[in-house]
C-alpha atoms as a printed R data frame, in Angstrom:
   type eleno elety resid chain resno       x       y      z
1  ATOM     1    CA   MET     A     1 -47.048 169.872 37.213
2  ATOM     2    CA   ASP     A     2 -46.866 172.287 34.007
3  ATOM     3    CA   ASN     A     3 -48.661 170.322 31.471
4  ATOM     4    CA   PRO     A     4 -49.928 171.781 28.060
5  ATOM     5    CA   LEU     A     5 -53.608 171.625 26.990
6  ATOM     6    CA   ASN     A     6 -54.434 168.346 25.588
7  ATOM     7    CA   ALA     A     7 -56.597 168.177 22.488
8  ATOM     8    CA   VAL     A     8 -60.194 168.600 24.302
9  ATOM     9    CA   GLY     A     9 -58.619 171.743 26.490
10 ATOM    10    CA   VAL     A    10 -57.330 173.593 22.898
11 ATOM    11    CA   GLU     A    11 -60.909 172.876 21.365
12 ATOM    12    CA   GLN     A    12 -62.510 174.268 24.683
13 ATOM    13    CA   ALA     A    13 -60.218 177.239 24.736
14 ATOM    14    CA   LYS     A    14 -60.784 178.157 20.994
15 ATOM    15    CA   ALA     A    15 -64.611 177.410 21.657
16 ATOM    16    CA   ALA     A    16 -64.471 180.048 24.841
17 ATOM    17    CA   SER     A    17 -62.868 182.537 22.921
18 ATOM    18    CA   GLU     A    18 -65.261 182.504 20.142
19 ATOM    19    CA   GLN     A    19 -67.692 183.354 22.609
20 ATOM    20    CA   VAL     A    20 -66.142 186.528 23.613
21 ATOM    21    CA   ARG     A    21 -65.303 187.822 20.258
22 ATOM    22    CA   ASN     A    22 -67.223 190.671 20.095
23 ATOM    23    CA   ILE     A    23 -66.128 191.784 23.359
24 ATOM    24    CA   GLU     A    24 -63.665 194.740 23.524
25 ATOM    25    CA   ILE     A    25 -60.706 193.090 25.602
26 ATOM    26    CA   LYS     A    26 -57.679 194.902 25.364
27 ATOM    27    CA   ALA     A    27 -55.426 192.593 27.341
28 ATOM    28    CA   ILE     A    28 -55.072 189.111 28.582
29 ATOM    29    CA   TYR     A    29 -53.328 188.284 31.800
30 ATOM    30    CA   VAL     A    30 -52.268 184.904 32.331
31 ATOM    31    CA   SER     A    31 -49.887 182.721 34.679
32 ATOM    32    CA   PRO     A    32 -46.560 181.449 33.170
33 ATOM    33    CA   LEU     A    33 -47.961 177.939 32.920
34 ATOM    34    CA   LYS     A    34 -47.954 176.177 29.777
35 ATOM    35    CA   HIS     A    35 -51.852 175.855 29.985
36 ATOM    36    CA   ALA     A    36 -52.530 179.469 30.792
37 ATOM    37    CA   ILE     A    37 -50.192 180.448 28.175
38 ATOM    38    CA   GLU     A    38 -51.948 178.233 25.462
39 ATOM    39    CA   THR     A    39 -55.288 179.159 26.442
40 ATOM    40    CA   GLY     A    40 -54.433 183.026 26.593
41 ATOM    41    CA   LYS     A    41 -52.879 182.465 22.864
42 ATOM    42    CA   CYS     A    42 -56.318 181.255 21.659
43 ATOM    43    CA   PHE     A    43 -57.907 184.123 22.776
44 ATOM    44    CA   GLN     A    44 -55.148 186.599 21.747
45 ATOM    45    CA   THR     A    45 -55.365 185.050 18.119
46 ATOM    46    CA   VAL     A    46 -59.381 185.643 18.432
47 ATOM    47    CA   LEU     A    47 -59.318 189.049 20.081
48 ATOM    48    CA   GLY     A    48 -56.446 190.714 18.743
49 ATOM    49    CA   CYS     A    49 -55.058 191.675 22.039
50 ATOM    50    CA   HIS     A    50 -52.352 192.098 24.138
51 ATOM    51    CA   LEU     A    51 -51.162 188.906 25.898
52 ATOM    52    CA   ASP     A    52 -48.807 189.522 29.259
53 ATOM    53    CA   VAL     A    53 -47.436 186.713 31.295
54 ATOM    54    CA   ILE     A    54 -47.125 187.513 35.173
55 ATOM    55    CA   ASP     A    55 -44.990 185.192 37.227
56 ATOM    56    CA   ASP     A    56 -46.773 186.344 40.427
57 ATOM    57    CA   LEU     A    57 -50.366 184.785 38.778
58 ATOM    58    CA   ARG     A    58 -48.450 181.183 38.747
59 ATOM    59    CA   GLU     A    59 -50.532 178.802 40.884
60 ATOM    60    CA   ALA     A    60 -49.785 177.295 44.152
61 ATOM    61    CA   THR     A    61 -50.211 174.147 45.827
62 ATOM    62    CA   VAL     A    62 -51.810 173.702 49.273
63 ATOM    63    CA   GLY     A    63 -49.866 170.458 50.044
64 ATOM    64    CA   VAL     A    64 -52.285 167.709 51.816
65 ATOM    65    CA   ARG     A    65 -55.196 170.157 51.643
66 ATOM    66    CA   GLU     A    66 -55.332 170.152 47.919
67 ATOM    67    CA   GLY     A    67 -58.512 169.092 46.673
68 ATOM    68    CA   THR     A    68 -60.225 169.556 50.312
69 ATOM    69    CA   ILE     A    69 -63.252 171.978 50.764
70 ATOM    70    CA   ARG     A    70 -61.711 174.856 52.524
71 ATOM    71    CA   GLY     A    71 -64.119 174.664 55.773
72 ATOM    72    CA   ALA     A    72 -62.352 171.511 56.642
73 ATOM    73    CA   TRP     A    73 -59.099 173.479 57.383
């Protein structure tokens, strides 16, 4: 699924970006999924840095193993 951030997620991203406001960050790299881009834009707005969407960072599913403990594989 490629869902955008909900209102709580937007507020969390804004709060998190404020926590790193004084750290020198030159670039943010995100997957092309909506929630990742929206989160990255919150940080970009606060930090004034470059945002780069990288297709290879797209999240993957692991089928029936999704959500299970890795040791159970």
